[in-house]
N, C-alpha and C positions, 0 to 999 in steps of 0.2 A: 373387563379384567385388565389391569395395568401390569406392564413388565418393567422391572428395574434394570436400567443400563448405566454404564459409566462411560463418559466421553472426555477426551482431552481437548481443551478448547480455550478461546479468548473471548471476552465480552466486547462486542462491537458497539453496542448501544443499549440504553436502558431508558424506559419511560414509565411513568406512574400509571397504575390502573386502580381505579377506586380509591379508597382512603388509605389502604395499607399495603397494596400489592405492587409488583413491578412486572413489566414484560421486557425481557432481555433478548437480545439477538446474539447468538453464539456462532463463532466460526469454529468448527470442530474437525479433528482429524478423521473421525470415523463416519460422521453423518453430513459433513459439508455445513452449510449455513442453515441454522434452525432457530425458531422462536420458542422461547421457554417462559412459562409463568412462574414467578417467584413469590409464592403467597406469604404475606406478612413481611416482606423484605424492607418495608418502610417503617416497621415498628422499632422503637429504640432498643429493645432487647432481642431483636431477631439475629440469628446466626448468619443470615444472608445479607445483613445490612451493608457490610463492607465488601462482600464478594460480588454483589449484583451491580457492578458498576463498570464503565468502560475502562479498558486497559488491563483488566484482571485476567491473568492466565492461571489455569488450574485444571483439576479433574472434577467434573461435574456429574453427580449421580442424579439420574432423572427418572421419573415415572413416565413411561411411554404409553400414552392412551391411544385411542383410535384416531383422534384428530389433533392432539396437542401433546406437549411435553410439559411436565411440572417438576420444578426443582425440589430435590429431596435432601441433598448434601453437597457440600463443596469443600474441596481441599485446595487452597490457594497455594500456587508455587511462586508467582510474582504478581504484585499489585501496582508498582510504579506510582505510589501515591505522591512521590517527590515531584513528578511531572506537573502536578497541579499548581505548583509555585513558579513554574517556568513560563515567562511571557516573552515572546509569543509561542514558545515551544509547545504549550498545551494545545494551541489552535492548529499547529502543524499536526500533532498527534490526532486530533479529531478529524482532520481532513484525511489522514492515512487510513483511519478506521472507516470513514465513509467511502473511500475508494475501494477498500476491501469488501465492504458490504455490497457495493454496486456490482462487483464481479462475482461474488459468492453465489452458490446454488446449493440446494439440498441434494444429498445423495452423492456428493463428490469427495474425493480425498484432498483435503485442504492443508495437508502437512507442510508443503512448501510455502504456502501463503502464511501460515502461522509462524514459520521460522522467519520469514521475511518480516513480518510485523514485530516480532520479538527483537531482532537485531536493530530494527529501525527505531523502535522506541528507546532502546539503550543508547543509540546514537544521538538521539535528541538530548540526552543527559551528558553527553560528552562535550566538554568545552573546547576540545581541540578540533572540532569540525563544525562548520557553520550550518545552521538550520536550512539555509538556501540550498547548499550542496546536498544535504540529507534529503530534501524534497526531490531534487533532480534524480538522485540515485534511486529513491524508492519508486518514483513515477516510471522511470525507464524499466526498472526490474519488474515491477508488477505488470507492465505491458508485455514484457517478455514471457513472464510466467503464464499470462492468459493467452499467449499465442499471437501477439502483435509485435514481435521483435522486428525492428527495421533491418534493412539490409546494409551491412557495413563492408563486407569484403569484396563483393562484386557490384558492378554498376547496376543500380536498381532499374535502369531504363533499358539497357542492352544486354546485360548479363556477363560482360567481360570482367576478367579479374582486374582489380584496381592496383596501379602501382603505388609504391610506398610514398613517393615524393610528388606525385602529380597534383595539380589543382583540382580540388574536389568541392562539391556542393551537396547540400541536403535538400531533398525534395519531399514535401509532405504528401504531394500527390502520388509519387512513386514509392512512398514508404521506405525511403532509405537514401544512401549516398549515390550520387551520379558523377560521371566524369564531365569534363568541360565540353566534349564534343556532342554530348547529349542534352545540352541546355535547351535546345530548340524543341525537344520532344516532350518535355513536361513544363508545367508551370509551377509557380510558388516555390522557387528555389532561392537559396542563400548560401554564400560561401561557408565552408566548414574547414577550420584549421586542422592540421594533422594532430595537434595536442588535444583538441576536443574530440576528434574521431577516436583517438586511442583511449581517452577516458570513457567514451560511450561503449567501446568494445569491452573494456574491463568490467563496466557495470553489468552488461548482459551475460558475462561468462565467468566472473569471479566466484569462487566458493562463498557461500552465504556468510561464513564467519569472517571473511576478509573483505567484505563488501565495502565497509566504511573505514578503511585503513589508508586512504589517500586524500590529498588536498590538491587544489588547482589554484592557478592565478585568478585574479578578479576578472581579467579579460576572458579567460577560457570559461569561468563560471557564467559570465554573461551569455556566451554562446550556448552553453548547455541549457540555461534557462529559456532562451529564445526557441531553441529547437524542440526541447523535450516538453515544455509546457504546452506548446502549440500541438505537438503530436498527441498528447493526452486529449486535448480539447477536440481534435479532429476525429478521434476514435472513441469518444464516449458521447452519450446523448442526454446527459444529466447535468443540471446546474447544482453544484455542490455548495450547500449553505455554509459550511465551515470554511471553505475556500474563499467565499465572499468576505467573511469576517477577517480571515487572515490577510487578505490583500488590502483591506482597509486599514489594518494595523501596520502593515509594512509599506 
């Protein structure tokens, strides 16, 4: 006996099954990350044809069986079809979905991750902020949401409070910022400017709706890219296919 439930979610991925069906992965507020079968979604007259695709946000009504979910109805709230025409923006988007899929789990409340994905996809369509900065912001914020926030206010090596104008360094090993006197205690360090540090503090603490409301100089962006990209690499154990494509394009 199947039960009918409705969840609020976003499609992270979709793949064909058989001749006419799809298997989609949803990140939902109520059930976390779940796999759903969309029967007939590849038929030309299917009501699921447009909805069973990545970047679609909406309310999904599902049949909940003993071992699987089956799509019954969809009410789309946002589909972001315009992102498909953005190059390389679409590949940034696929990478962001893939990273969310990596961290997603069934049975968890993914409201914050859904909100992060929504404002991030909108930012990819905003010509006033570079995709490179969007990637830095998304990566650092998703690491924070998942419990991997680096230490920015106190020395990650000794714990003392850091002064506003002292010379600081970022350590991948210590998972955060360290003072000059602790350079000998950890390896893998690189100088961090005060502007880059302030930007990172803003990224981890800003309200979601204001996350993509700032820009930085090219020099600071280079710092953010160096530290944040390496931080994600150090704290994940997957090779992201969409990131490989993105880095070949850029």
